[in-house]
Structures are given as C-alpha cells and as structure tokens.
FIPALO-404788 format. One record per residue (C-alpha): x, y, z; residue in one letter. Coordinates in pm, 1 decimal, decimal comma. Layout:
BEGIN
{{X; Y; Z}; "A"}
...
***
This chain:
BEGIN
{{19510,5; 389,8; 16345,1}; "X"}
{{19534,6; 42,5; 16261,5}; "X"}
{{19340,1; -54,2; 16576,4}; "X"}
{{19067,3; 169,1; 16509,9}; "X"}
{{19019,8; -7,8; 16147,3}; "X"}
{{19018,2; -325,5; 16340,0}; "X"}
{{18760,0; -243,7; 16554,1}; "X"}
{{18527,8; -141,3; 16285,7}; "X"}
{{18567,8; -464,3; 16108,1}; "X"}
{{18500,8; -665,3; 16431,4}; "X"}
{{18188,0; -457,6; 16502,0}; "X"}
{{18039,6; -502,9; 16138,4}; "X"}
{{17774,8; -784,3; 16083,1}; "X"}
{{17861,9; -1103,4; 15900,4}; "X"}
{{17762,0; -1049,6; 15528,9}; "X"}
{{17470,1; -1249,7; 15433,2}; "X"}
{{17443,3; -1563,7; 15209,3}; "X"}
{{17499,0; -1516,6; 14849,5}; "X"}
{{17205,5; -1727,5; 14740,3}; "X"}
{{16928,0; -1652,2; 14987,3}; "X"}
{{16680,4; -1926,9; 15070,5}; "X"}
{{16286,1; -1860,5; 15004,5}; "X"}
{{16078,0; -1929,9; 15318,0}; "X"}
{{15851,3; -2230,2; 15360,9}; "X"}
{{15490,9; -2172,4; 15280,9}; "X"}
{{15219,0; -2293,0; 15493,7}; "X"}
{{14976,3; -2482,5; 15321,4}; "X"}
{{14588,6; -2555,5; 15426,8}; "X"}
{{14423,3; -2851,9; 15307,1}; "X"}
{{14083,6; -2754,4; 15118,8}; "X"}
{{14002,1; -3137,9; 15136,1}; "X"}
{{14048,6; -3159,1; 15482,5}; "X"}
{{13838,6; -2836,4; 15595,3}; "X"}
{{13535,5; -2978,7; 15366,9}; "X"}
{{13570,6; -3322,1; 15553,4}; "X"}
{{13530,6; -3143,4; 15877,5}; "X"}
{{13234,1; -2920,3; 15765,3}; "X"}
{{13070,1; -3250,8; 15654,0}; "X"}
{{13122,8; -3428,7; 15966,7}; "X"}
{{12987,4; -3154,8; 16152,3}; "X"}
{{12670,2; -3134,1; 15915,2}; "X"}
{{12579,8; -3510,8; 15964,2}; "X"}
{{12663,9; -3487,6; 16330,2}; "X"}
{{12408,6; -3210,7; 16359,9}; "X"}
{{12133,7; -3377,0; 16116,0}; "X"}
{{12159,9; -3670,8; 16349,3}; "X"}
{{12101,9; -3468,9; 16664,9}; "X"}
{{11801,2; -3320,8; 16527,7}; "X"}
{{11660,6; -3676,3; 16403,1}; "X"}
{{11690,9; -3804,3; 16771,7}; "X"}
{{11534,6; -3512,6; 16918,2}; "X"}
{{11247,7; -3519,0; 16657,1}; "X"}
{{11199,1; -3900,0; 16702,7}; "X"}
{{11188,5; -3826,6; 17114,4}; "X"}
{{10938,9; -3566,6; 17068,9}; "X"}
{{10737,5; -3779,2; 16862,6}; "X"}
{{10754,3; -4080,7; 17098,7}; "X"}
{{10639,9; -3850,9; 17417,1}; "X"}
{{10359,8; -3707,0; 17193,2}; "X"}
{{10254,2; -4048,5; 17086,3}; "X"}
{{10246,2; -4179,5; 17425,1}; "X"}
{{10099,8; -3897,1; 17569,3}; "X"}
{{9803,0; -3903,9; 17342,2}; "X"}
{{9771,2; -4283,1; 17395,6}; "X"}
{{9734,7; -4291,8; 17781,1}; "X"}
{{9501,0; -3990,7; 17762,8}; "X"}
{{9266,1; -4171,0; 17521,1}; "X"}
{{9303,0; -4499,5; 17739,0}; "X"}
{{9167,8; -4295,1; 18032,6}; "X"}
{{8882,6; -4069,3; 17832,2}; "X"}
{{8763,5; -4477,7; 17729,2}; "X"}
{{8802,6; -4586,9; 18061,3}; "X"}
{{8603,9; -4316,8; 18214,8}; "X"}
{{8331,7; -4356,0; 17942,7}; "X"}
{{8307,7; -4724,2; 17962,9}; "X"}
{{8272,4; -4697,9; 18364,8}; "X"}
{{8029,8; -4427,4; 18365,7}; "X"}
{{7799,2; -4591,7; 18098,6}; "X"}
{{7826,1; -4949,2; 18272,7}; "X"}
{{7805,6; -4839,9; 18627,4}; "X"}
{{8001,9; -5157,2; 18761,7}; "X"}
{{7911,5; -5319,1; 19085,5}; "X"}
{{8083,3; -5550,5; 19318,7}; "X"}
{{7917,1; -5900,1; 19301,2}; "X"}
{{7815,7; -6042,8; 19650,0}; "X"}
{{7863,1; -6405,5; 19748,6}; "X"}
{{7772,3; -6582,1; 20066,2}; "X"}
{{7731,4; -6914,3; 20190,0}; "X"}
{{7379,6; -7065,9; 20160,8}; "X"}
{{7449,5; -7401,0; 20346,5}; "X"}
{{7656,5; -7672,7; 20442,9}; "X"}
{{7558,8; -8053,4; 20418,1}; "X"}
{{7805,1; -8308,0; 20572,7}; "X"}
{{7738,3; -8600,7; 20340,5}; "X"}
{{8009,1; -8813,9; 20572,7}; "X"}
{{8287,2; -8770,8; 20772,1}; "X"}
{{8493,0; -9030,2; 20939,3}; "X"}
{{8783,1; -9077,2; 21206,7}; "X"}
{{8932,9; -9377,9; 21157,6}; "X"}
{{9059,8; -9493,2; 21487,4}; "X"}
{{9339,3; -9715,8; 21376,0}; "X"}
{{9550,6; -9431,5; 21226,2}; "X"}
{{9536,7; -9061,5; 21175,2}; "X"}
{{9304,3; -9055,3; 20851,9}; "X"}
{{9018,3; -8851,1; 20835,4}; "X"}
{{8780,3; -8863,0; 20545,2}; "X"}
{{8517,7; -8624,8; 20458,2}; "X"}
{{8264,7; -8544,8; 20179,3}; "X"}
{{8059,6; -8199,3; 20201,0}; "X"}
{{7820,3; -8019,5; 19948,9}; "X"}
{{7812,5; -7677,0; 19978,7}; "X"}
{{7569,0; -7416,7; 19846,9}; "X"}
{{7699,1; -7053,5; 19766,2}; "X"}
{{7458,6; -6799,0; 19645,4}; "X"}
{{7594,9; -6550,9; 19402,9}; "X"}
{{7440,1; -6212,6; 19314,8}; "X"}
{{7546,5; -6018,9; 19012,4}; "X"}
{{7336,1; -5688,0; 19043,8}; "X"}
{{7539,7; -5536,9; 18698,6}; "X"}
{{7291,8; -5473,7; 18434,8}; "X"}
{{7535,5; -5513,4; 18129,8}; "X"}
{{7810,8; -5704,0; 18290,5}; "X"}
{{7786,1; -6094,3; 18290,9}; "X"}
{{8045,3; -6313,6; 18495,1}; "X"}
{{8192,5; -6631,9; 18354,2}; "X"}
{{8296,9; -6857,1; 18606,6}; "X"}
{{8590,2; -7004,8; 18431,0}; "X"}
{{8739,2; -7382,0; 18500,6}; "X"}
{{8977,5; -7482,5; 18738,2}; "X"}
{{8807,8; -7298,6; 19018,1}; "X"}
{{8870,2; -7468,1; 19337,3}; "X"}
{{8715,4; -7492,8; 19698,7}; "X"}
{{8890,3; -7615,0; 19985,0}; "X"}
{{8723,5; -7715,5; 20315,3}; "X"}
{{8970,2; -7692,0; 20631,6}; "X"}
{{8957,3; -7777,6; 21002,6}; "X"}
{{9219,0; -7610,1; 21212,2}; "X"}
{{9451,8; -7565,0; 20915,3}; "X"}
{{9393,5; -7946,4; 20811,0}; "X"}
{{9241,6; -8005,9; 20461,3}; "X"}
{{8918,8; -8207,8; 20537,3}; "X"}
{{8792,8; -8202,9; 20131,0}; "X"}
{{8808,2; -8024,1; 19811,8}; "X"}
{{8578,9; -7951,0; 19504,0}; "X"}
{{8557,1; -7784,3; 19183,1}; "X"}
{{8330,8; -7469,7; 19096,3}; "X"}
{{8164,2; -7588,4; 18761,7}; "X"}
{{8181,7; -7327,4; 18460,9}; "X"}
{{7878,5; -7174,1; 18367,0}; "X"}
{{7810,8; -6789,8; 18244,1}; "X"}
{{7613,8; -6564,2; 18532,3}; "X"}
{{7420,3; -6305,9; 18297,9}; "X"}
{{7356,6; -5965,9; 18469,6}; "X"}
{{7102,1; -5894,0; 18727,4}; "X"}
{{7097,1; -6253,9; 18835,5}; "X"}
{{7105,0; -6441,1; 19142,5}; "X"}
{{7229,4; -6800,8; 19098,7}; "X"}
{{7297,6; -7115,2; 19368,7}; "X"}
{{7615,6; -7259,9; 19297,5}; "X"}
{{7650,5; -7611,3; 19413,5}; "X"}
{{7984,6; -7792,6; 19487,7}; "X"}
{{8066,2; -8134,0; 19577,3}; "X"}
{{8359,8; -8190,5; 19787,3}; "X"}
{{8572,2; -8517,4; 19868,3}; "X"}
{{8882,1; -8600,9; 20012,8}; "X"}
{{9078,0; -8739,8; 20328,7}; "X"}
{{9383,0; -8593,3; 20514,7}; "X"}
{{9630,5; -8705,4; 20804,7}; "X"}
{{9555,1; -8531,9; 21146,1}; "X"}
{{9688,1; -8498,4; 21477,4}; "X"}
{{9564,9; -8630,6; 21821,2}; "X"}
{{9451,4; -8290,7; 21949,4}; "X"}
{{9250,9; -8188,5; 21613,9}; "X"}
{{9101,3; -8563,8; 21577,2}; "X"}
{{8979,9; -8530,4; 21945,6}; "X"}
{{8812,4; -8209,0; 21895,7}; "X"}
{{8696,2; -8324,7; 21577,2}; "X"}
{{8493,7; -8609,5; 21717,4}; "X"}
{{8353,0; -8379,5; 21967,5}; "X"}
{{8197,3; -8195,8; 21709,4}; "X"}
{{8063,4; -8511,3; 21551,3}; "X"}
{{7923,8; -8661,3; 21885,2}; "X"}
{{7702,5; -8354,0; 21906,1}; "X"}
{{7682,2; -7978,8; 21974,8}; "X"}
{{8022,4; -7787,5; 22139,4}; "X"}
{{8022,6; -7509,4; 22348,7}; "X"}
{{7834,3; -7190,7; 22306,4}; "X"}
{{8120,2; -7053,9; 22078,6}; "X"}
{{8053,8; -7297,1; 21818,4}; "X"}
{{8324,9; -7520,1; 21603,0}; "X"}
{{8508,6; -7311,5; 21360,3}; "X"}
{{8510,3; -7424,3; 20999,2}; "X"}
{{8722,5; -7262,2; 20705,3}; "X"}
{{8660,6; -7241,8; 20304,7}; "X"}
{{8911,3; -7128,9; 20103,1}; "X"}
{{8761,8; -7053,8; 19727,9}; "X"}
{{8979,8; -6981,3; 19425,6}; "X"}
{{8829,1; -6865,5; 19117,3}; "X"}
{{8933,3; -6730,0; 18769,6}; "X"}
{{8646,1; -6539,1; 18625,6}; "X"}
{{8600,2; -6331,1; 18321,9}; "X"}
{{8427,0; -6024,3; 18316,0}; "X"}
{{8156,6; -5989,3; 17974,6}; "X"}
{{8021,2; -5690,4; 17860,0}; "X"}
{{7641,6; -5796,4; 17732,5}; "X"}
{{7735,1; -6139,6; 17796,1}; "X"}
{{7945,9; -6134,4; 17486,9}; "X"}
{{8286,8; -5933,7; 17479,1}; "X"}
{{8518,1; -6045,5; 17737,6}; "X"}
{{8692,0; -5711,6; 17878,4}; "X"}
{{8865,1; -5835,7; 18206,1}; "X"}
{{9017,9; -6179,0; 18335,4}; "X"}
{{9133,9; -6225,5; 18676,9}; "X"}
{{9116,1; -6432,6; 18983,0}; "X"}
{{8908,3; -6429,1; 19305,4}; "X"}
{{9054,8; -6551,9; 19630,4}; "X"}
{{8772,8; -6563,0; 19920,1}; "X"}
{{8829,9; -6710,9; 20279,3}; "X"}
{{8527,0; -6809,8; 20486,4}; "X"}
{{8519,3; -6849,5; 20833,4}; "X"}
{{8260,6; -7010,2; 21025,0}; "X"}
{{8158,0; -7119,2; 21340,1}; "X"}
{{7912,3; -7416,1; 21345,5}; "X"}
{{7673,5; -7573,6; 21592,2}; "X"}
{{7750,0; -7915,8; 21498,7}; "X"}
{{7970,5; -8089,1; 21214,1}; "X"}
{{7785,7; -8442,5; 21240,8}; "X"}
{{7699,1; -8628,8; 20900,0}; "X"}
{{7352,9; -8582,9; 20789,7}; "X"}
{{7231,3; -8359,6; 21045,7}; "X"}
{{7126,2; -7982,4; 20972,2}; "X"}
{{7427,4; -7766,8; 21017,1}; "X"}
{{7356,9; -7407,9; 21170,5}; "X"}
{{7602,0; -7119,2; 21080,4}; "X"}
{{7613,8; -6927,5; 21443,8}; "X"}
{{7835,6; -6653,4; 21285,7}; "X"}
{{8069,2; -6614,6; 20996,8}; "X"}
{{8331,9; -6373,8; 20853,3}; "X"}
{{8437,9; -6299,1; 20468,1}; "X"}
{{8808,2; -6209,8; 20338,0}; "X"}
{{8888,6; -6152,9; 19973,8}; "X"}
{{9144,4; -6056,7; 19737,9}; "X"}
{{9179,2; -6027,9; 19376,2}; "X"}
{{9476,1; -6143,8; 19169,4}; "X"}
{{9547,8; -5962,8; 18835,4}; "X"}
{{9889,3; -6096,0; 18758,1}; "X"}
{{9808,7; -6454,2; 18665,7}; "X"}
{{9513,0; -6398,4; 18498,5}; "X"}
{{9532,6; -6094,5; 18242,3}; "X"}
***
C-alpha cells in the first residue's frame, strides 16, 4: 500500500511555478519597413531613368546618323563630284652639276603640271606647304613648293614649280647620272621620280570649304636625257596616288 502511493507520487509531474512568466512578444519596427520600401522605390526610379536615358541616346544617335547620310547622299547627287586629273606636262633641267672632287650633286629643275578640274560647282584650293621632290635612284636631287591658288570648276591650269637642291650621291649613281647628262642612254630610257605632297581644300561654289585632306602623288618617268638646257622627252610614265584624311580633316 505504501509502495503504491509512493510510485504515484513519483509519476506525478512537478508543480508549475507559483508566478507564471509572460511570453516575450515579437516586435516589428514600422520605421525599418518604411525605410526598405523607400529604398526599393528610389532604386526602381533610378533604373527607370537610366533606361530612359539610354533609349533617348540611342534614338538621337540613330536619327543623327540618318540625317547625315541623307544630307551626304543629297549633296553627292546634286554636285556629282568627279576626280581631277593631273599630268606632267614638261620637265626643264636648268642645271645639273656633278662635282668630280666630292660626291655632291646640285640640280635645278622646273616642272609644269597640268591640273584638270572637271567639276562644275567644286573648286580646289591648293593650300600652302605643298611640296614636290625630284629623285634619281632614291637620291633627292631637288625640292620645290606648289604656290597657293584656287582652281575654279571646269578649269585646266598649268602649275609651274621651281626646284633647287643638292645631295650626296654614291659612285654608281653618279656614274649613271653622268651617262644621262652626256647623251641619250639606252632605248629603255633613264628613270626619274617625282613625289608631290599637296594639302588641298574642296570648296563648294568656290566659297564654302567642305573637305580638307592631303594628296600624295608619285610619278615615275622614263626620260631620254637629263642634260641641262636640253629638251627632255618623257618616253613613258606611271602615276600612283593616295589620300591622307587624318592630318587634314
């Protein structure tokens, strides 16, 4: 009997506290919620502004390129530009002296270049600093400058260029030069090169400049003789040219 009452007392749960403790409530800060909502709203607004700016920039760039292309095609169609032609009219050797005591060669040439501008509304302004160089087997014989002038449309001009200079030349080149001075060389002729570097400006109706660039022209001539005060006949010639847009835009 006593053992039965003792097992019941051991199995009973322990009594609860006399003063029960209230549970700790969970608080949510309304200020923190409002801050995150405001921050997300500002971020979304900045993203929208960036997207609008990118769309506006792309649209502006597209229409700018389109306007440029339309203007360029319209002007090109109306003006109908044509490539000018340049030919070497004649070469006059005023003096050409080979010093027997040293390797110095002095020369004085006069070149006449015929410039044909077939355009009706386009004028060509030959700017200053245009240079012309005469070479023999890679050796610079003399240099000159192209005078500045405006060539109007539908015009053929004869450009006179005076050239002077002296250079040091090797024995083989001097011997070949002396043969050319003495008389006509072989049937193949004697090679003479001319390099012209001319900055030009394209003008519309000879008033408005629409383009600046530089033209480099390289002439290779086979001549019959290079003696001073003797008529020089150009047996055959070749012409190469390139346009440099970077330095003269």
